[in-house]
N, C-alpha and C positions, 0 to 999 in steps of 0.2 A: 504494500500500500504506500503510495507516495505521501509526502508530508504536505500539509496545508500551511501556507505562509500568509500571515497578516502583518502589514506594515503601515504605520502611521494611521491606525484606526481608533475610533472611540466606541466602546461598548457600554451602553447605558441600560441599567435595570434588566439585564439579562439573567435568567434563572438557570444556572447550571447545577443546582442542588441535586444530590444523589445521582449524578450522571457521570459517565466516563468521557473524558475529553482527552484524546490521544493524538499523537503524531502531528502536532501543530507547533508552529513557530510564531511568536508574537514579538515584533520589534517596534519600539517607539509607540506602543499602544497605551491607551488610557482606559481603565475600567472604572465606571462610576456606578455606585449603588448596585453592584451585581451580587448575586447570591451563589457562592461556591460551596455552601455547607455540605459536608460529607461527599463532595465531588472527588473523583479520582483524576487527578491532574498529572499522573505519572507519565514520564517520558516526554512531556512538553518542554519547550524552551521559551522562556520569557527574557527579553533583553531590552534594557532601557525603558521599562514600563512603569506606570504609576497605577496603583490601586487606591481609589478614594471611596470611603464609606462602604466597603464591600464586606461581606460575611464569608470568611474562609474557614470557619470552625470545622474541625475534624477532617479537613481536606487531606487527601493522600498525595504525597509528593515524592514517590520513589523515582529516582533518576530525573527529577524535574530540574531544569536549568533556571536559576534565579540570578540574573546578571545585571547588576546596577538597578535594583528594584526599589521603589519607594512605596511604602504603605502609609496612608494617612487616614485616620479615623476608622480603621478596619478592626473587625473582630476576627481574631486568629486563635481562639480558644482550642486547646488540645491539638495543635498542629505540631507534628514531629518534623522538624527541618533536617534532622540527621541524615535521612536517605536521599536528600537533594544532591544533585550533581555538584561535585566540588569545584569543577572547572569554572573560574571567574565568579564564584559565588559571592554576591554582594547585595546586602539588603539594609534598609534604613526604615525606622518606624517612628511615626509621630502620632500621638493621641490614639494609640492602639491598645486593644485588649489582647494580651498574650498569655493569659492565665493558663496553667497546665500544659504549656508548650515545652518542647525539648530541642536542645541544640547539643549535639555530640560530635566531637572530632571535626569541628568546622573552623575554617580560617575566617575570622570576622574582624580583622584589623580595621580600626577607625569606624566601626559601626556606631551609628547614633540611634539611641533610644531616647525619645523625648516625650514627656507627659504620658507615659505608658503604665498600664497595670500589668505586671509580670509576676503574678502570685503563683506559688507552688509550681514553678517551672524548673527545668534542669539544664545546667550548663556543665558539661563534663568534657574535659580534654579539648577545650575551645581556646583558640587564640583571639583574645579580645584586646590585644595591645592597642593603646591609644583610643579605645572606644569610650563612649560616654553614656551614662544613665542619668539624664537630666530630668529631675522631678519625677522619678519613677518609683512605684511601689513594688518592692521585691519581697513581700511577706512570704516566708517559708520557701523561698527559691533556693535551690541547691547549687552550690558552686564547688566543684572538685577537680583538681588537676588542671586548672586553667592558667593561661598566661594573662594576667591582669595588669601587666606592667604599663604604667602611664595611663591607666584607665581612670576615668573621672566619676567618682561616686559622691561628690560633695553635696549634691542636692537630692540624692537617692534616699529612700527611707525604708525602714523595716527589714533591712538586709541582715543576714548572718553569714559571714565569710571567715573561714578558718585560714589565717595567714600561713599555717604550716602545710596546708593542702593545695595552695595556689601560689604561683609566682606573682609577687606584688611590688616589685621594685618601682619606686616613684609613682605608685598609684595615689590618687588624690581623694582625701576624705575630709569632711568637716569634723570639728570637735564633737558635734552631736552624733556622729557615726561611730564613735569609739565603742559603745556597747555592742554593736554588731560585729566588731572585730575581736573583742575580748570576752564574749559571752561564754565560751567554753571554760574559761578560767574562774568563773563564778566570783568575779571581783565586783565591788560596789563602786560605781562612778557617780560622783555628785557634782 
């Protein structure tokens, strides 16, 4: 089957929920208020695309290419980004709901998370060098064996990060973030 190519298109209010969308390439496309809930997006390639106010909750992303993708105001609850294609993987999130999501073994240098809810999510063996979690809620999010060097957590809240389980050289935190770094030591910070 030949691949379907979409270039410089806008998709608005399209319902892909519970559907299989395969063998497609999307370049410089915009998705507005589309529903991808529980959709199987495996094997598709998205390049230089923007998703605005879309629902991608529980979408399947096996071997999906996400290259320079911007998510704005999207719901991505329960999405496992781990099986996405690693080649040129690049995503940024603004005002998104990423609760219960997973990122494992991804290179995500300089990724921006801004005004996002990232509760009970997992970051394991991820390179987040120079990334930023601006005004993000990280309640019960798990960080293990990550490279967090130069990552900015100054305005993030509700995080718990074990410095012994992550590389953290020159990571940025505010004084208010100290309990999230020292929690395992059961110290009192006043």
